[in-house]
C-alpha positions as CSV (number, residue, x, y, z in Angstrom):
1,M,-11.7,0.5,-44.1
2,S,-12.5,2.9,-41.1
3,A,-15.5,2.0,-39.0
4,K,-17.4,5.3,-39.0
5,F,-20.9,5.6,-37.8
6,N,-23.7,5.2,-40.3
7,E,-27.1,3.7,-40.5
8,N,-25.7,0.3,-41.4
9,D,-23.5,0.0,-38.3
10,S,-24.7,-2.8,-36.0
11,G,-25.3,-1.9,-32.3
12,S,-22.2,-3.8,-31.2
13,D,-19.9,-2.1,-33.8
14,A,-21.3,1.4,-32.8
15,S,-20.7,0.6,-29.1
16,A,-17.2,-0.6,-29.8
17,N,-16.5,2.6,-31.7
18,V,-17.7,4.7,-28.8
19,I,-15.5,2.9,-26.3
20,A,-12.5,3.1,-28.7
21,I,-12.9,6.8,-29.3
22,A,-13.3,7.5,-25.6
23,G,-10.1,5.6,-24.9
24,L,-8.3,7.5,-27.7
25,N,-9.5,10.8,-26.2
26,L,-8.2,9.7,-22.8
27,A,-4.8,8.9,-24.3
28,L,-4.7,12.2,-26.2
29,S,-5.5,14.1,-23.0
30,Y,-2.4,12.6,-21.4
31,E,-0.3,13.4,-24.4
32,N,-1.6,17.0,-24.3
33,A,-0.5,17.3,-20.7
34,A,2.8,15.6,-21.5
35,V,3.7,18.2,-24.1
36,D,3.3,21.0,-21.5
37,R,5.5,19.1,-19.0
38,L,8.2,18.3,-21.6
39,E,8.4,21.9,-22.7
40,K,8.7,23.0,-19.1
41,R,11.4,20.3,-18.4
42,L,13.3,21.3,-21.5
43,S,13.4,24.9,-20.4
44,E,14.6,24.0,-16.8
45,S,16.9,20.9,-17.2
46,I,20.5,21.6,-16.5
47,V,21.9,18.4,-18.0
48,P,22.8,18.6,-21.7
49,E,22.1,14.9,-22.6
50,V,18.8,15.0,-20.7
51,K,17.8,18.2,-22.7
52,D,18.6,16.4,-25.9
53,R,16.4,13.4,-25.0
54,L,13.6,15.7,-23.8
55,R,13.7,17.6,-27.1
56,H,13.6,14.4,-29.1
57,H,10.7,13.0,-27.0
58,L,8.8,16.3,-27.2
59,E,8.8,15.9,-31.0
60,Q,7.7,12.3,-30.7
61,T,4.9,13.3,-28.4
62,K,3.6,15.8,-30.9
63,E,3.6,13.1,-33.5
64,Q,1.8,10.8,-31.1
65,Q,-0.9,13.5,-30.6
66,E,-1.4,13.7,-34.4
67,R,-1.6,9.9,-34.8
68,I,-4.3,9.7,-32.1
69,R,-6.2,12.6,-33.6
70,E,-6.2,10.9,-37.0
71,R,-7.6,7.7,-35.5
72,I,-10.3,9.6,-33.6
73,K,-11.3,11.2,-36.9
74,A,-11.2,7.9,-38.8
75,L,-13.4,6.3,-36.3
76,G,-16.0,9.0,-36.4
77,G,-15.0,10.9,-33.3
78,R,-15.9,14.3,-34.8
79,E,-19.5,13.1,-35.2
80,L,-19.6,12.4,-31.5
81,G,-18.3,15.8,-30.6
82,M,-15.6,14.6,-28.2
83,P,-13.0,17.2,-27.4
84,T,-9.4,16.6,-28.5
85,Y,-7.7,19.5,-26.7
86,E,-8.4,18.8,-23.0
87,K,-5.5,17.8,-20.7
88,G,-5.4,14.9,-18.3
89,K,-3.5,14.8,-15.0
90,L,-0.1,13.2,-15.3
91,P,0.7,10.6,-12.6
92,I,3.3,12.6,-10.7
93,P,3.8,11.7,-7.0
94,E,2.5,14.6,-4.9
95,P,3.9,15.0,-1.4
96,P,1.9,16.8,1.3
97,K,1.7,20.6,0.7
98,Q,4.0,21.6,3.6
99,L,6.6,19.0,2.7
100,K,6.5,20.0,-1.0
101,M,7.0,23.7,-0.1
102,M,10.0,22.7,2.1
103,I,11.5,20.6,-0.6
104,E,11.1,23.3,-3.3
105,S,12.5,26.1,-1.0
106,T,15.6,24.2,0.2
107,S,16.5,22.0,-2.8
108,S,19.4,23.0,-5.1
109,E,18.9,23.0,-8.9
110,K,20.9,19.8,-9.0
111,E,18.6,18.1,-6.5
112,R,15.5,19.4,-8.4
113,E,16.9,17.9,-11.6
114,V,17.3,14.5,-9.9
115,W,13.8,14.7,-8.5
116,E,12.2,15.7,-11.8
117,S,14.1,13.0,-13.8
118,L,12.6,10.5,-11.4
119,N,9.2,12.0,-12.2
120,D,9.9,11.7,-15.9
121,L,10.5,8.0,-15.5
122,I,7.3,7.5,-13.5
123,I,5.3,9.3,-16.2
124,E,6.8,7.3,-19.1
125,R,6.2,4.0,-17.3
126,A,2.6,5.0,-16.5
127,E,2.0,6.0,-20.1
128,A,3.3,2.7,-21.3
129,I,0.9,0.9,-19.0
130,M,-1.9,3.0,-20.3
131,Y,-1.1,2.2,-23.9
132,K,-0.7,-1.5,-23.2
133,G,-4.1,-1.6,-21.5
134,G,-5.6,0.4,-24.4
135,I,-4.2,-1.9,-27.0
136,Q,-5.5,-5.0,-25.2
137,A,-8.9,-3.4,-24.9
138,L,-9.0,-2.6,-28.6
139,E,-8.0,-6.1,-29.6
140,L,-10.8,-7.5,-27.5
141,L,-13.2,-5.2,-29.2
142,K,-11.8,-6.3,-32.6
143,A,-11.2,-2.7,-33.3
144,D,-9.7,-1.1,-36.4
145,K,-6.1,-2.5,-36.9
146,K,-4.7,0.9,-38.0
147,T,-5.7,2.3,-34.6
148,V,-4.0,-0.6,-32.8
149,K,-0.8,-0.1,-34.9
150,A,-0.9,3.6,-34.1
151,L,-1.0,2.9,-30.4
152,E,1.7,0.3,-30.6
153,R,4.0,2.8,-32.2
154,N,3.2,5.3,-29.4
155,L,3.9,2.6,-26.9
156,K,7.3,1.7,-28.4
157,E,8.4,5.4,-28.2
158,E,7.2,5.7,-24.6
159,E,9.1,2.5,-23.6
160,S,12.2,3.7,-25.4
161,F,12.4,7.0,-23.5
162,G,11.5,5.2,-20.3
163,N,14.3,2.7,-20.8
164,W,16.8,5.5,-21.5
165,L,15.7,7.2,-18.3
166,E,15.9,4.0,-16.2
167,K,19.4,3.3,-17.5
168,N,20.8,6.9,-17.3
169,N,19.1,8.5,-14.3
170,P,21.2,6.8,-11.6
171,K,24.5,7.8,-13.4
172,I,23.3,11.4,-13.9
173,A,22.1,11.6,-10.3
174,K,25.5,10.3,-9.0
175,R,27.3,12.8,-11.2
176,L,25.2,15.8,-10.1
177,M,25.4,14.9,-6.4
178,T,29.2,14.4,-6.6
179,M,29.4,17.9,-8.3
180,Q,27.3,19.4,-5.5
181,M,29.5,17.9,-2.8
182,E,32.6,19.2,-4.4
183,E,31.1,22.6,-4.8
184,K,30.2,22.6,-1.1
185,K,33.7,21.6,-0.1
186,K,35.2,24.4,-2.2
187,Y,32.7,26.9,-0.7
188,G,33.7,25.7,2.8
189,K,37.4,26.1,2.1
190,K,36.8,29.6,0.6
191,K,34.8,30.7,3.7
192,K,37.7,29.4,5.9
193,V,40.3,31.4,3.9
194,I,38.2,34.5,4.2
195,K,37.7,34.0,7.9
196,D,41.4,33.4,8.4
197,E,42.2,36.6,6.4
198,K,39.8,38.6,8.5
199,G,41.3,37.2,11.6
200,A,44.8,38.1,10.4
201,I,43.8,41.6,9.5
202,S,42.1,42.1,12.9
203,A,45.1,40.8,14.8
204,T,47.4,43.2,12.8
205,V,45.2,46.2,13.6
206,T,45.1,45.2,17.3
207,A,48.9,44.8,17.4
208,S,49.5,48.2,15.8
209,T,47.3,50.1,18.2
C-alpha cells in the first residue's frame, strides 16, 4: 500500500515521505538531463556500436523517468507540488574555459568521440552512486518497498551501461586513434606526391624556356 499523505499519517511517516519524494525528484532531474545528453550523443557519435548502445540506453532512461514519476505520484508527490520536469547538472568534468575552447577547436571528430565516451562513463558511474545512496537512504527510512525496487532496477541498468563502456571504451579509443594516425600518414604521402609533381612540372617548364 502506498504511503500517501492523509490525516492519519504520523509525523515520522510524513517526514520520511517528504525526504523520499525530494530524493526521487532529484533522481528524476538527473534522468531528465541524461535524456538530453543521450539524444545529443546519439546524433553526434561516429561509432556504430556506441550509437546502438546509446539508443538502447536512451530508451531505458525514458523508462527510468516513468518509474520515478510513478513512485513520486504513489507517495503523494503531486500533493506537495514538487516539479518533475526540471533538469539537474550532470557530473561532466569541465576544463578551464580557454582550455576547453582550445580542445574543441583543435580536436578531430575521432578525438571528440573518445573524450565524450569517457564522459559517458563518468556520468553512468555517478548515476549508479546516486542510486546506491538513494536506496540506502530509503531503506533506513523504511520507505515503500516498490520505490526501492524501482530504484534498484534503474541502478542495474546504469551499472550495465557503465560496465559496457568501461570494457569497450579502451578498444574503441585505440581503434579510432589508429585510424586517425593512418589517415594522417596517407594525407602526408598525398601531399608529398603533389609537391613532387609540382616540382617536376616546374623543372620541365624551366628546362623548356
